[in-house]
TIKOL-974653 format. One record per residue (C-alpha): residue number from 0; z, x, y. Coordinates in nm, 2 decimals. Layout:
// TIKOL-974653
resi / Z / X / Y
NUM / Z / X / Y
...
END
This chain:
// TIKOL-974653
resi / Z / X / Y
0 / -5.28 / -8.61 / 5.83
1 / -5.10 / -8.34 / 5.69
2 / -5.15 / -8.00 / 5.91
3 / -5.03 / -7.81 / 5.55
4 / -5.35 / -7.92 / 5.35
5 / -5.64 / -7.80 / 5.61
6 / -5.52 / -7.43 / 5.51
7 / -5.79 / -7.27 / 5.32
8 / -5.86 / -6.88 / 5.17
9 / -6.08 / -6.91 / 4.93
10 / -6.37 / -6.67 / 4.79
11 / -6.71 / -6.83 / 4.72
12 / -6.89 / -6.52 / 4.63
13 / -6.91 / -6.15 / 4.62
14 / -6.79 / -6.06 / 4.99
15 / -6.83 / -6.41 / 5.10
16 / -6.49 / -6.56 / 5.15
17 / -6.39 / -6.89 / 5.34
18 / -6.06 / -6.87 / 5.54
19 / -5.96 / -7.16 / 5.75
20 / -5.61 / -7.11 / 5.92
21 / -5.56 / -7.47 / 5.97
22 / -5.21 / -7.59 / 6.10
23 / -5.11 / -7.86 / 6.40
24 / -5.40 / -7.72 / 6.57
25 / -5.68 / -7.79 / 6.31
26 / -5.51 / -8.13 / 6.28
27 / -5.54 / -8.21 / 6.62
28 / -5.90 / -8.05 / 6.63
29 / -6.01 / -8.30 / 6.38
30 / -5.86 / -8.64 / 6.54
31 / -6.04 / -8.55 / 6.91
32 / -6.34 / -8.46 / 6.73
33 / -6.32 / -8.77 / 6.52
34 / -6.20 / -8.99 / 6.85
35 / -6.52 / -8.86 / 7.02
36 / -6.74 / -9.01 / 6.72
37 / -6.58 / -9.30 / 6.73
38 / -6.59 / -9.34 / 7.13
39 / -6.98 / -9.25 / 7.15
40 / -7.00 / -9.55 / 6.86
41 / -6.83 / -9.80 / 7.11
42 / -7.03 / -9.72 / 7.41
43 / -7.37 / -9.78 / 7.23
44 / -7.22 / -10.11 / 7.10
45 / -7.23 / -9.95 / 6.74
46 / -6.85 / -10.05 / 6.63
47 / -6.60 / -10.29 / 6.86
48 / -6.30 / -10.02 / 6.91
49 / -6.19 / -9.70 / 6.83
50 / -5.92 / -9.68 / 6.55
51 / -5.85 / -9.35 / 6.64
52 / -5.77 / -9.39 / 6.98
53 / -5.38 / -9.49 / 6.91
54 / -5.35 / -9.23 / 6.67
55 / -4.98 / -9.06 / 6.66
56 / -5.07 / -8.71 / 6.71
57 / -4.89 / -8.46 / 6.88
58 / -5.06 / -8.30 / 7.19
59 / -4.90 / -7.97 / 7.17
60 / -4.73 / -7.72 / 6.92
61 / -4.45 / -7.73 / 7.14
62 / -4.52 / -7.40 / 7.32
63 / -4.54 / -7.37 / 7.67
64 / -4.87 / -7.46 / 7.86
65 / -5.01 / -7.11 / 8.02
66 / -5.03 / -7.16 / 8.43
67 / -5.07 / -6.89 / 8.71
68 / -4.78 / -6.85 / 8.97
69 / -4.87 / -6.82 / 9.32
70 / -4.90 / -6.44 / 9.30
71 / -5.12 / -6.46 / 9.01
72 / -5.32 / -6.70 / 9.16
73 / -5.34 / -6.44 / 9.49
74 / -5.47 / -6.14 / 9.24
75 / -5.71 / -6.38 / 9.08
76 / -5.85 / -6.44 / 9.42
77 / -5.90 / -6.10 / 9.53
78 / -6.07 / -6.00 / 9.22
79 / -6.30 / -6.27 / 9.26
80 / -6.38 / -6.13 / 9.64
81 / -6.41 / -5.76 / 9.52
82 / -6.65 / -5.86 / 9.23
83 / -6.85 / -6.06 / 9.45
84 / -6.87 / -5.74 / 9.72
85 / -6.96 / -5.56 / 9.42
86 / -7.30 / -5.78 / 9.39
87 / -7.15 / -5.98 / 9.09
88 / -7.40 / -6.34 / 9.08
89 / -7.23 / -6.60 / 9.32
90 / -7.29 / -6.90 / 9.16
91 / -7.03 / -6.76 / 8.89
92 / -6.79 / -6.65 / 9.17
93 / -6.83 / -7.00 / 9.33
94 / -6.79 / -7.13 / 8.98
95 / -6.47 / -7.00 / 8.90
96 / -6.32 / -7.02 / 9.28
97 / -6.38 / -7.46 / 9.25
98 / -6.21 / -7.42 / 8.90
99 / -5.89 / -7.32 / 9.08
100 / -5.92 / -7.51 / 9.41
101 / -6.00 / -7.86 / 9.22
102 / -5.85 / -7.83 / 8.87
103 / -6.18 / -7.97 / 8.73
104 / -6.27 / -7.89 / 8.40
105 / -6.55 / -7.63 / 8.30
106 / -6.86 / -7.80 / 8.30
107 / -6.76 / -8.05 / 8.51
108 / -6.84 / -7.78 / 8.78
109 / -7.09 / -7.56 / 8.61
110 / -7.31 / -7.88 / 8.58
111 / -7.21 / -8.02 / 8.92
112 / -7.47 / -8.22 / 9.09
113 / -7.51 / -8.27 / 9.49
114 / -7.55 / -8.65 / 9.42
115 / -7.16 / -8.61 / 9.28
116 / -7.05 / -8.52 / 9.61
117 / -6.88 / -8.73 / 9.85
118 / -6.84 / -8.52 / 10.17
119 / -6.72 / -8.79 / 10.36
120 / -6.46 / -8.91 / 10.19
121 / -6.35 / -8.59 / 10.01
122 / -6.45 / -8.69 / 9.69
123 / -6.62 / -8.57 / 9.36
124 / -6.76 / -8.87 / 9.16
125 / -6.90 / -8.75 / 8.81
126 / -7.12 / -8.94 / 8.60
127 / -7.01 / -8.84 / 8.30
128 / -6.66 / -8.65 / 8.26
129 / -6.47 / -8.59 / 7.95
130 / -6.35 / -8.94 / 8.02
131 / -6.65 / -9.13 / 8.14
132 / -6.74 / -9.18 / 8.50
133 / -6.43 / -9.02 / 8.66
134 / -6.34 / -9.00 / 9.07
135 / -6.15 / -8.70 / 9.20
136 / -5.97 / -8.65 / 9.48
137 / -6.04 / -8.31 / 9.68
138 / -5.82 / -8.13 / 9.91
139 / -6.02 / -7.96 / 10.19
140 / -6.08 / -7.60 / 10.03
141 / -6.33 / -7.71 / 9.79
142 / -6.54 / -7.94 / 10.01
143 / -6.53 / -7.65 / 10.26
144 / -6.67 / -7.43 / 10.00
145 / -6.93 / -7.67 / 9.89
146 / -7.08 / -7.73 / 10.23
147 / -7.14 / -7.35 / 10.24
148 / -7.36 / -7.32 / 9.94
149 / -7.74 / -7.43 / 10.00
150 / -7.91 / -7.65 / 9.78
151 / -8.19 / -7.45 / 9.61
152 / -8.58 / -7.61 / 9.61
153 / -8.39 / -7.97 / 9.58
154 / -8.27 / -7.89 / 9.27
155 / -7.99 / -8.17 / 9.20
156 / -7.78 / -7.91 / 9.05
157 / -7.53 / -7.74 / 9.30
158 / -7.56 / -7.46 / 9.03
159 / -7.91 / -7.44 / 8.97
160 / -8.01 / -7.21 / 8.64
161 / -8.13 / -6.88 / 8.73
162 / -8.42 / -6.93 / 8.46
163 / -8.58 / -7.25 / 8.32
164 / -8.40 / -7.60 / 8.41
165 / -8.06 / -7.70 / 8.37
166 / -7.74 / -7.61 / 8.55
167 / -7.62 / -7.25 / 8.54
168 / -7.43 / -7.10 / 8.24
169 / -7.37 / -6.77 / 8.31
170 / -7.00 / -6.75 / 8.33
171 / -6.87 / -6.60 / 8.07
172 / -6.96 / -6.26 / 8.11
173 / -6.82 / -6.28 / 8.51
174 / -6.50 / -6.46 / 8.41
175 / -6.44 / -6.16 / 8.14
176 / -6.42 / -5.89 / 8.45
177 / -6.26 / -6.13 / 8.68
178 / -5.94 / -6.14 / 8.45
179 / -5.94 / -5.81 / 8.38
180 / -5.96 / -5.70 / 8.71
181 / -5.68 / -5.95 / 8.81
182 / -5.49 / -5.81 / 8.50
183 / -5.47 / -6.17 / 8.38
184 / -5.50 / -6.15 / 7.97
185 / -5.55 / -6.48 / 7.82
186 / -5.63 / -6.63 / 8.12
187 / -5.90 / -6.92 / 8.07
188 / -6.08 / -7.16 / 8.32
189 / -5.86 / -7.42 / 8.14
190 / -5.55 / -7.23 / 8.28
191 / -5.69 / -7.34 / 8.61
192 / -5.67 / -7.65 / 8.57
193 / -5.32 / -7.64 / 8.40
194 / -5.22 / -7.48 / 8.74
195 / -5.33 / -7.75 / 8.97
196 / -5.10 / -7.98 / 8.74
197 / -4.81 / -7.79 / 8.73
198 / -4.84 / -7.69 / 9.13
199 / -4.85 / -8.05 / 9.17
200 / -4.54 / -8.19 / 8.95
201 / -4.33 / -7.90 / 9.09
202 / -4.41 / -8.01 / 9.45
203 / -4.32 / -8.35 / 9.37
204 / -4.64 / -8.54 / 9.36
205 / -4.60 / -8.86 / 9.12
206 / -4.73 / -8.85 / 8.75
207 / -5.01 / -9.12 / 8.86
208 / -5.11 / -8.90 / 9.15
209 / -5.16 / -8.59 / 8.93
210 / -5.34 / -8.80 / 8.67
211 / -5.57 / -8.88 / 8.91
212 / -5.61 / -8.55 / 9.11
213 / -5.69 / -8.40 / 8.74
214 / -5.91 / -8.67 / 8.62
215 / -5.71 / -8.80 / 8.31
216 / -5.74 / -9.13 / 8.11
217 / -5.55 / -9.26 / 7.78
218 / -5.46 / -9.57 / 7.69
219 / -5.13 / -9.56 / 7.82
220 / -5.21 / -9.45 / 8.15
221 / -5.56 / -9.58 / 8.21
222 / -5.38 / -9.90 / 8.37
223 / -5.19 / -9.72 / 8.60
224 / -5.45 / -9.49 / 8.69
225 / -5.68 / -9.80 / 8.79
226 / -5.45 / -9.94 / 9.09
227 / -5.45 / -9.60 / 9.28
228 / -5.63 / -9.61 / 9.60
229 / -5.83 / -9.33 / 9.67
230 / -5.69 / -9.22 / 9.98
231 / -5.32 / -9.16 / 9.89
232 / -5.46 / -8.97 / 9.59
233 / -5.72 / -8.73 / 9.81
234 / -5.35 / -8.68 / 10.02
235 / -5.20 / -8.57 / 9.73
236 / -5.50 / -8.35 / 9.64
237 / -5.51 / -8.18 / 9.97
238 / -5.08 / -8.10 / 9.94
239 / -5.14 / -7.96 / 9.59
240 / -5.43 / -7.76 / 9.64
241 / -5.32 / -7.62 / 9.97
242 / -5.03 / -7.39 / 9.82
243 / -5.34 / -7.28 / 9.57
244 / -5.60 / -7.24 / 9.89
245 / -5.32 / -7.05 / 10.07
246 / -5.28 / -6.79 / 9.79
247 / -5.58 / -6.79 / 9.64
248 / -5.80 / -6.77 / 10.00
249 / -5.60 / -6.60 / 10.25
250 / -5.89 / -6.50 / 10.50
251 / -6.07 / -6.85 / 10.48
252 / -6.02 / -7.09 / 10.80
253 / -5.98 / -7.37 / 10.57
254 / -6.05 / -7.68 / 10.84
255 / -6.21 / -7.92 / 10.64
256 / -6.56 / -8.07 / 10.60
257 / -6.75 / -8.22 / 10.84
258 / -6.78 / -8.59 / 10.85
259 / -7.08 / -8.77 / 10.85
260 / -6.97 / -8.86 / 11.20
261 / -6.84 / -8.48 / 11.29
262 / -7.22 / -8.37 / 11.22
263 / -7.39 / -8.64 / 11.43
264 / -7.13 / -8.57 / 11.71
265 / -7.28 / -8.18 / 11.68
266 / -7.64 / -8.26 / 11.69
267 / -7.60 / -8.49 / 11.99
268 / -7.43 / -8.15 / 12.15
269 / -7.68 / -7.97 / 12.02
270 / -7.97 / -8.16 / 12.21
271 / -7.77 / -8.20 / 12.54
272 / -7.66 / -7.79 / 12.57
273 / -8.04 / -7.78 / 12.57
274 / -8.07 / -7.96 / 12.90
275 / -8.06 / -7.82 / 13.26
276 / -7.87 / -8.11 / 13.45
277 / -7.52 / -8.10 / 13.55
278 / -7.36 / -8.28 / 13.34
279 / -7.50 / -8.05 / 13.01
280 / -7.35 / -7.74 / 13.26
281 / -6.99 / -7.90 / 13.28
282 / -7.01 / -7.97 / 12.92
283 / -7.07 / -7.59 / 12.81
284 / -6.81 / -7.49 / 13.04
285 / -6.54 / -7.74 / 12.91
286 / -6.64 / -7.59 / 12.57
287 / -6.61 / -7.22 / 12.66
288 / -6.28 / -7.32 / 12.81
289 / -6.16 / -7.49 / 12.49
290 / -6.29 / -7.19 / 12.28
291 / -6.11 / -6.95 / 12.51
292 / -5.79 / -7.15 / 12.52
293 / -5.80 / -7.13 / 12.12
294 / -5.87 / -6.77 / 12.09
295 / -5.53 / -6.71 / 12.35
296 / -5.35 / -6.92 / 12.13
297 / -5.49 / -6.74 / 11.83
298 / -5.39 / -6.40 / 11.98
299 / -5.03 / -6.53 / 12.09
300 / -4.96 / -6.63 / 11.74
301 / -5.04 / -6.29 / 11.57
302 / -4.87 / -6.11 / 11.85
303 / -4.58 / -6.32 / 11.74
END
């Protein structure tokens, strides 16, 4: 496919003109769209294979992919905190935070369902991503944030629409305000995905683990990712997201989400505290001593 042949500047009537810039970008878009059509047809068993899957197409123009430095990530996090305090829709704010903490695609977070979150294993199990069914390991920061969000009227979506059915789709205007306040012109939600990828590679994570974190899939890498175990990839996601979270959420206590076992333990302790016997009193005193010890250690660290 010749990119130069996609350019077009043609007058079709009074004050009416078709202008197509063309170039490599236009060529790649045609290939992506055609591949998506064939992939859909293959899933529907209309065709047996996707003839575009192995097409030799340059994926970039050779230009440097934009990603954020940790200092820029900090500015982005600060801008989100300010907008939240000013009353910006909290759904838009938390969606943007999760873009930064997970590296997920825009609608993978905006359209996230509660059924797709595996808190026990620290994973997202996406039903239908760009690459189909996809398992994404999470660092501790993302599940911690997700656990602070309350489900609305048993809605299946984590971020339900403010009006009508479906998921929340009002991120465009808040995002524009965020990048202006953070002084990050040209930064898009996809930039945050690049940031997770670049942070992973720069900290020495293997290409295969990075691919699992981002949910990449293509004919050359699928065989590799198929043999990646969840635990190593989850640990890699945690190592990567810690750097992002430290800059992005400096004031947050990233202690990780509660496992099912932890939740059961807390329920048991809560019930036990209500008793008036000796063992309940001793348990309360022991926990109070631990809290006091933890506070003293924290004060000592701050003093140092």
